[in-house]
N, C-alpha and C positions, 0 to 999 in steps of 0.2 A: 374435652378440659385438659389443656396442657398443664401438669406437674414439674416444675425443677426446684433443686436447692441452690439455684444462684440466682443474683439479684437480676437479672436480664433475659431475656431471649434472645438469639441471634436474630438481626433483622428485622425484630418490632419495636416499635415505639406504642411504649406501655403508657394507661393511665390509672394510678391507683386508685382500687376502692376501698380499700381499708383491709384490717385484720380479721382473718378467719380462722375459726379454730373447731376443733371435734377431739371427743376425748371418750373414753369409757373406763370401767372398773370392772376387771375379770377377776376369775379365781377358780380352781379344778375342785370337783367334788372330793369329798373326803377320801375316798380310794383312791385315788389319784394321788391326794394330798401325804399320805399315809405311806404310797410305793416311793413318793420322791425324799422323804424322809431316810428309809432305807438305804437309799441309793447313795445319801450323803456319808453313809457308813463304808462304802466301798469305793467311790467317787466314781466320777464319769458324767457322761450328760443327763440332764433331767430334759427327755425327748418330749413330756407332758407341758414340761413349763414354756419349751420353744413353740410349741404347737398354740398354746394359751398366749404367749406374748404375739404370735403372727397373726392369731387370729384378732386381738386387741387392735395391733397396728391397723388392720386392714378397716376396722370399723371405725376409727378413730381419722383414718382416711377420708372414708365414705362420707362421714358426718361433716368434716371439713368442704370437702368437695361441695354436699348438698347447699351448707350455708352460702359459699362460693357464687353457686348456679343461682340462689335467690338475691344475689347481688347482680346477676347479671354479667359475672364474669367469664373472661375467656381462658386465662390462667389462673395458676396460684405458684408466685416466687417465693424465695427463699424458705422453702418447707423447710421445717424442723420437728423431730421427735423429741418427747420428754418423758420419763416414765419414774413412778416412786411406788415405793410400796405403801400399800394403804393399811394391811395388816398382815399375820402370818398365812402365805398362801394365796393373797389377793395384791393385785398392783392395776394402778393408774396408768392410764397409757394418754399421750396429749398430741395432737398432731397440729400445726399452726403455720399461716404463711400469710403472704399478703396477695389479696385476689387482685386481679390487674384485667383490665381492659385494652383492647388493641384499637390504637386509635388509627 
């Protein structure tokens, strides 16, 4: 499966199959959340939240690809990511794009 954030793939003629998406809501356990709270007092990178968001993006991408494969897609173009805070310490990540088949 080819994944690109452009609306074309060089040298390929594309047939649009439709919008595909994948999403997840992730959180860290209370211990990590409290640790991150202390980190905000002194500043610096919140590595546990970076890890959480990386895992969430990977899972959302995987789910998007599975939806595209179910449509018989060869690629997904114009991929975008969106995220939103759902509650303190929890975030939703959505990956979406257009599933396409090569002509």
